RODO-2510 file (C-alpha; in nm, 4 decimals, decimal comma):
residues 330
     n   res          X          Y          Z
     1     m    13,2174    14,1739     5,6558
     2     l    13,2340    14,4760     5,4329
     3     h    13,5487    14,6691     5,3491
     4     r    13,4935    15,0450     5,3320
     5     a    13,7430    15,1043     5,0533
     6     s    13,4962    15,2753     4,8240
     7     v    13,2152    15,3045     5,0779
     8     l    12,8845    15,2099     4,9160
     9     s    12,9969    15,1309     4,5617
    10     a    13,1988    14,8205     4,6510
    11     a    12,9494    14,6790     4,8995
    12     l    12,7874    14,4132     4,6848
    13     s    13,1085    14,2779     4,5363
    14     l    13,2718    14,2489     4,8751
    15     l    12,9730    14,0818     5,0350
    16     a    12,9855    13,8320     4,7502
    17     g    13,3511    13,7650     4,8234
    18     a    13,4890    13,9500     4,5223
    19     p    13,7667    14,2072     4,5585
    20     a    13,6656    14,5729     4,5561
    21     s    13,6882    14,7329     4,2174
    22     a    13,8846    15,0498     4,1531
    23     a    13,5849    15,2782     4,1961
    24     a    13,5848    15,6527     4,1524
    25     p    13,6784    15,8508     4,4636
    26     a    13,3992    15,8478     4,7176
    27     d    13,2297    16,1716     4,8049
    28     p    13,3881    16,2826     5,1359
    29     s    13,0388    16,3674     5,2598
    30     l    12,9614    15,9941     5,2547
    31     y    13,2315    15,9390     5,5159
    32     a    13,0918    16,2236     5,7241
    33     s    12,7441    16,0719     5,6930
    34     l    12,8763    15,7353     5,8042
    35     a    13,0492    15,8955     6,1038
    36     a    12,7234    16,0652     6,2053
    37     l    12,5333    15,7378     6,1855
    38     e    12,7981    15,5675     6,3974
    39     a    12,7423    15,8357     6,6590
    40     r    12,3682    15,7571     6,6608
    41     v    12,4312    15,3845     6,6951
    42     a    12,6893    15,4381     6,9698
    43     a    12,4397    15,6423     7,1725
    44     i    12,1536    15,3976     7,1217
    45     g    12,3666    15,0896     7,1856
    46     f    12,5122    15,2359     7,5051
    47     r    12,1674    15,3321     7,6326
    48     l    12,0119    14,9930     7,5562
    49     t    12,2936    14,7862     7,7051
    50     t    12,3479    14,9869     8,0231
    51     a    11,9868    15,0706     8,1112
    52     n    11,8961    14,7005     8,0837
    53     a    12,2111    14,5612     8,2454
    54     a    12,0267    14,4287     8,5504
    55     w    11,8192    14,2026     8,3231
    56     c    12,1181    14,0548     8,1407
    57     p    12,2612    13,7285     8,2739
    58     v    12,6000    13,8024     8,1132
    59     q    12,7524    14,1485     8,1268
    60     q    13,0564    14,3220     7,9830
    61     p    13,2203    14,6633     8,0235
    62     q    13,0451    14,9356     7,8283
    63     f    13,2536    15,2426     7,7493
    64     g    13,0132    15,4097     7,5074
    65     w    13,2294    15,4049     7,1972
    66     v    13,2503    15,2615     6,8479
    67     w    13,5956    15,1777     6,7122
    68     g    13,7408    15,2741     6,3780
    69     d    14,0559    15,1658     6,1991
    70     p    14,2541    15,3101     5,9037
    71     r    14,2798    14,9562     5,7695
    72     l    13,9143    14,9768     5,6729
    73     y    14,0049    15,2090     5,3852
    74     d    14,2294    15,1708     5,0827
    75     a    14,5418    15,3836     5,1073
    76     d    14,4262    15,6340     4,8446
    77     r    14,0937    15,6893     5,0257
    78     r    14,2372    15,6917     5,3749
    79     p    14,3103    16,0666     5,4152
    80     e    13,9567    16,1783     5,3264
    81     a    13,8013    15,8980     5,5334
    82     l    14,0068    15,9758     5,8439
    83     a    13,9413    16,3467     5,7993
    84     a    13,5705    16,2791     5,8585
    85     y    13,6616    16,1649     6,2097
    86     g    13,9397    16,4132     6,2746
    87     a    14,1828    16,1218     6,2945
    88     v    14,5463    16,1814     6,2017
    89     d    14,7264    15,8548     6,2851
    90     r    14,7461    15,6469     5,9664
    91     d    14,8018    15,3142     6,1416
    92     a    14,6435    15,2999     6,4889
    93     p    14,2785    15,2198     6,5614
    94     f    14,0806    15,5215     6,6739
    95     v    13,7590    15,6285     6,8435
    96     a    13,5001    15,6574     6,5658
    97     a    13,1996    15,7529     6,7799
    98     l    13,1126    15,8377     7,1400
    99     a    12,7855    15,8144     7,3279
   100     p    12,7046    16,1339     7,5200
   101     a    12,7706    16,1122     7,8948
   102     s    12,9381    15,7726     7,8520
   103     p    13,2521    15,6763     8,0473
   104     a    13,4661    15,7375     7,7378
   105     a    13,3172    16,0819     7,6825
   106     k    13,3434    16,1766     8,0501
   107     a    13,7099    16,0723     8,0541
   108     g    13,7844    16,3303     7,7863
   109     l    13,8213    16,1065     7,4851
   110     r    13,7153    16,2592     7,1578
   111     v    13,6290    16,1192     6,8193
   112     g    13,9401    16,0656     6,6085
   113     v    14,1798    16,0002     6,8972
   114     a    14,4110    15,7080     6,8242
   115     v    14,4546    15,4274     7,0776
   116     v    14,7964    15,2631     7,0682
   117     g    14,7952    15,0734     7,3964
   118     m    14,5720    14,9227     7,6652
   119     q    14,6692    14,8186     8,0174
   120     g    15,0357    14,8835     7,9468
   121     r    15,0473    14,6730     7,6317
   122     a    15,0174    14,7448     7,2626
   123     v    14,6744    14,7231     7,1077
   124     p    14,6240    14,3649     6,9813
   125     d    14,6850    14,3441     6,6104
   126     g    14,4327    14,0765     6,5138
   127     a    14,4779    13,7231     6,3893
   128     d    14,4795    13,7909     6,0151
   129     g    14,4870    14,0597     5,7505
   130     h    14,1135    14,1187     5,7428
   131     p    14,0324    14,4906     5,7748
   132     f    13,8247    14,4274     6,0882
   133     a    14,0754    14,1907     6,2531
   134     r    14,2347    14,4491     6,4806
   135     i    13,9042    14,6038     6,5920
   136     t    13,7644    14,2577     6,6614
   137     a    14,0677    14,1650     6,8708
   138     v    14,0316    14,4860     7,0720
   139     e    13,6604    14,4335     7,1315
   140     i    13,7085    14,0720     7,2411
   141     k    13,9862    14,1715     7,4809
   142     l    13,7806    14,4496     7,6358
   143     a    13,4659    14,2362     7,6647
   144     a    13,6595    13,9799     7,8697
   145     l    13,7478    14,2359     8,1390
   146     p    13,5410    14,2700     8,4593
   147     p    13,2389    14,4889     8,3755
   148     t    13,3416    14,7821     8,5955
   149     a    13,7202    14,7432     8,6080
   150     p    13,9241    15,0568     8,5249
   151     l    14,1010    15,0603     8,1895
   152     a    14,4284    15,2395     8,1177
   153     l    14,4625    15,3670     7,7614
   154     d    14,7663    15,4984     7,5787
   155     t    14,6432    15,7488     7,3225
   156     g    14,9848    15,8370     7,1841
   157     d    15,0223    16,2119     7,1461
   158     a    14,7051    16,2667     7,3521
   159     g    14,8693    16,0939     7,6483
   160     a    14,7592    15,8364     7,9034
   161     m    14,3976    15,8126     8,0088
   162     n    14,2027    15,6076     8,2654
   163     l    13,8420    15,5041     8,2078
   164     t    13,5993    15,3260     8,4378
   165     p    13,3255    15,1535     8,2372
   166     v    12,9739    15,0714     8,3448
   167     a    12,8249    14,7244     8,3306
   168     g    12,6053    14,6490     8,0341
   169     c    12,4525    14,3657     7,8370
   170     v    12,6899    14,1784     7,6095
   171     s    12,7337    14,3474     7,2718
   172     d    12,9549    14,5838     7,0786
   173     f    12,8213    14,7871     6,7879
   174     r    12,9289    14,8786     6,4365
   175     v    12,7810    15,0477     6,1325
   176     e    12,8536    14,9122     5,7857
   177     a    12,8509    15,1104     5,4626
   178     s    12,5862    14,9005     5,2933
   179     e    12,2716    15,0382     5,1331
   180     k    12,0786    14,7259     5,2322
   181     a    11,8328    14,7934     5,5163
   182     g    11,9545    14,5150     5,7413
   183     a    12,1395    14,4228     6,0588
   184     v    12,2890    14,1091     6,2087
   185     a    12,3930    13,9782     6,5493
   186     d    12,6625    13,7152     6,5937
   187     g    12,6518    13,6594     6,9699
   188     r    12,8823    13,9440     7,0710
   189     m    12,8407    14,2038     6,7965
   190     v    12,5497    14,3996     6,6527
   191     l    12,6307    14,5090     6,2986
   192     v    12,3926    14,7714     6,1619
   193     n    12,3876    14,8558     5,7928
   194     q    12,3865    15,2213     5,6939
   195     g    12,0691    15,1569     5,4935
   196     l    11,8854    15,0501     5,8079
   197     t    11,9809    15,3620     6,0009
   198     e    11,8483    15,5697     5,7131
   199     f    11,5281    15,3629     5,6888
   200     a    11,4225    15,4235     6,0517
   201     h    11,2129    15,7374     6,0890
   202     d    11,3641    15,8413     6,4240
   203     d    11,5920    15,7214     6,7023
   204     d    11,3123    15,5273     6,8740
   205     e    11,2551    15,3218     6,5601
   206     l    11,6284    15,2719     6,5072
   207     a    11,6523    15,1650     6,8714
   208     a    11,3768    14,9100     6,8016
   209     a    11,5793    14,7520     6,5202
   210     i    11,8973    14,7522     6,7301
   211     a    11,7126    14,6132     7,0325
   212     h    11,5954    14,3201     6,8190
   213     e    11,9557    14,2312     6,7328
   214     l    12,0704    14,2921     7,0901
   215     a    11,7980    14,0526     7,2070
   216     h    11,9463    13,7817     6,9815
   217     n    12,2796    13,8235     7,1624
   218     i    12,1289    13,8369     7,5112
   219     l    11,9323    13,5174     7,4438
   220     r    12,2418    13,3475     7,2931
   221     h    12,0511    13,2554     6,9797
   222     r    12,3507    13,1867     6,7584
   223     a    12,5069    12,9484     7,0109
   224     r    12,1742    12,7808     7,0843
   225     l    12,1020    12,7311     6,7152
   226     d    12,4482    12,5832     6,6665
   227     v    12,3887    12,3390     6,9529
   228     a    12,0561    12,2480     6,7948
   229     g    12,2404    12,1615     6,4733
   230     v    12,0433    12,3843     6,2382
   231     d    12,1247    12,4030     5,8695
   232     r    12,2705    12,7474     5,7917
   233     g    12,2733    12,6863     5,4168
   234     l    11,9807    12,6598     5,1774
   235     g    11,8189    12,4109     5,4107
   236     k    11,7548    12,6797     5,6711
   237     q    11,4392    12,7770     5,4792
   238     f    11,2742    12,4396     5,5368
   239     g    11,1610    12,2017     5,8061
   240     r    11,3065    12,1986     6,1544
   241     s    11,5805    12,4521     6,0806
   242     a    11,3305    12,7077     5,9517
   243     r    11,1051    12,6513     6,2515
   244     l    11,3893    12,7062     6,4983
   245     f    11,5146    13,0167     6,3198
   246     k    11,1617    13,1555     6,3277
   247     q    11,1367    13,0780     6,7003
   248     t    11,4464    13,2879     6,7686
   249     e    11,3041    13,5757     6,5651
   250     v    10,9824    13,5703     6,7674
   251     e    11,1819    13,5609     7,0922
   252     a    11,3984    13,8545     6,9822
   253     d    11,0896    14,0535     6,8862
   254     r    10,9265    13,9977     7,2238
   255     l    11,2348    14,0849     7,4260
   256     s    11,3161    14,3892     7,2127
   257     v    11,0009    14,5706     7,3277
   258     w    11,1031    14,5302     7,6911
   259     l    11,4562    14,6476     7,6151
   260     l    11,3087    14,9607     7,4585
   261     a    11,0900    15,0251     7,7616
   262     g    11,3751    14,9548     8,0026
   263     a    11,5903    15,2147     7,8286
   264     g    11,3158    15,4785     7,8198
   265     y    11,2309    15,4486     7,4504
   266     d    10,8761    15,4288     7,3196
   267     s    10,7820    15,0609     7,3372
   268     l    10,5378    15,1070     7,0480
   269     a    10,8245    15,2146     6,8226
   270     a    10,8938    14,8458     6,7530
   271     a    10,5502    14,7937     6,6019
   272     r    10,5847    15,1119     6,3968
   273     f    10,9263    15,0169     6,2652
   274     w    10,8360    14,6602     6,1687
   275     t    10,5143    14,7752     6,0053
   276     s    10,7147    15,0022     5,7749
   277     f    10,9894    14,7442     5,7313
   278     g    10,7412    14,4700     5,6450
   279     q    10,5789    14,6846     5,3778
   280     r    10,8970    14,8148     5,2188
   281     k    10,9610    14,7673     4,8491
   282     g    11,2078    14,4999     4,7479
   283     r    11,1809    14,3035     5,0728
   284     p    11,3391    13,9579     5,0319
   285     l    11,1002    13,6690     4,9842
   286     f    11,3596    13,4096     5,0830
   287     q    11,3164    13,4954     5,4533
   288     a    10,9566    13,3711     5,4568
   289     g    11,0619    13,0400     5,6101
   290     t    11,2798    13,1836     5,8859
   291     h    11,0956    13,5045     5,9820
   292     p    10,7377    13,5657     6,0921
   293     n    10,4943    13,7380     5,8605
   294     w    10,5243    14,1086     5,9304
   295     r    10,1610    14,1350     6,0404
   296     d    10,2111    13,8537     6,2911
   297     r    10,5253    14,0088     6,4310
   298     v    10,3600    14,3497     6,4646
   299     a    10,0719    14,1895     6,6543
   300     s    10,3222    14,0193     6,8851
   301     l    10,5079    14,3464     6,9425
   302     e    10,1849    14,5285     7,0238
   303     t    10,0939    14,2535     7,2710
   304     e    10,4241    14,2971     7,4564
   305     a    10,3821    14,6747     7,4629
   306     a    10,0354    14,6281     7,6138
   307     r    10,1800    14,3990     7,8819
   308     i    10,4344    14,6643     7,9694
   309     e    10,1694    14,9330     8,0003
   310     a     9,9504    14,7036     8,2121
   311     a    10,2411    14,6365     8,4486
   312     r    10,3142    15,0070     8,4766
   313     a     9,9482    15,0849     8,5439
   314     k     9,9546    14,8401     8,8364
   315     g    10,2803    14,9867     8,9663
   316     e    10,4610    14,6589     8,9053
   317     a    10,8316    14,6412     8,8298
   318     l    10,9039    14,5467     8,4709
   319     h    11,0593    14,2082     8,4124
   320     p    11,0986    14,0880     8,0543
   321     p    10,9997    13,7412     7,9359
   322     l    11,2461    13,4745     7,8233
   323     i    11,5608    13,6062     7,9946
   324     d    11,5360    13,3829     8,3027
   325     a    11,4463    13,0642     8,1162
   326     p    11,4385    13,0818     7,7358
   327     p    11,2339    12,7956     7,5898
   328     p    11,4442    12,5148     7,4433
   329     l    11,5147    12,5021     7,0718
   330     e    11,4090    12,1548     6,9710
***
């Protein structure tokens, strides 16, 4: 995970495991830009998870928010970072983004409001000192609640507040201050790099990239790959491990088009996005073993979009492939 101490400048060193260097003060506009991108991801993630909830075998409460935390920023950067969100509490986690018309927005929450308690108890503090530990603990606690059960929040000076979530597919969302055009899913989280949000031409294309990662979570790819005993090191590029990783990428591509259609996005946006992404400069060659060739994946995406249009033309209800019985990884 990436610490936001100096926003983009410390990204590479932190991803490599090195401590952040004492960089020059970040431009406050970078924090404001990050906050705006989080708002886009919150809206897209909420729409994708809730509109497709009926297709998802496992559901969780969706409130339509993205969490922030002062611990993500070094003390000397914290005031300017929190100012981008209108946050004033220097210790409590806060609402970093809200999806329009979401349960959190309808309840009167606003970006920057601190959350100090849930269900009559203090916000969980996290298991370690990692900057994301507290947010992760909060997200895990909330995801374990019944999908539509009311939630009581203590927002400190803003008072008590009750929210009733809507059921959605399993996933929370975050944006990371990394220039790399990438994203990752870990089974419960979709982490979108700032560079990816800036690479997508519009919200439909960004939704296509997010839907791909969401599909990984819905199809339980990380857990299924672990059960299959794949090599996650250098060996993942070869043999059986590479073949199984590639299978999950193809599955996520196929499902992503249906998730787009189910949420009212342009199903052809997936093919447009991956065409541009496949042709981008500086694309990594080391993924050749684990990811389909971009032309092959675009052809697959176009095939799924055609199936969707054919079903609509016949007046048939949409039902995505793979969700009911994903093929075994073997």
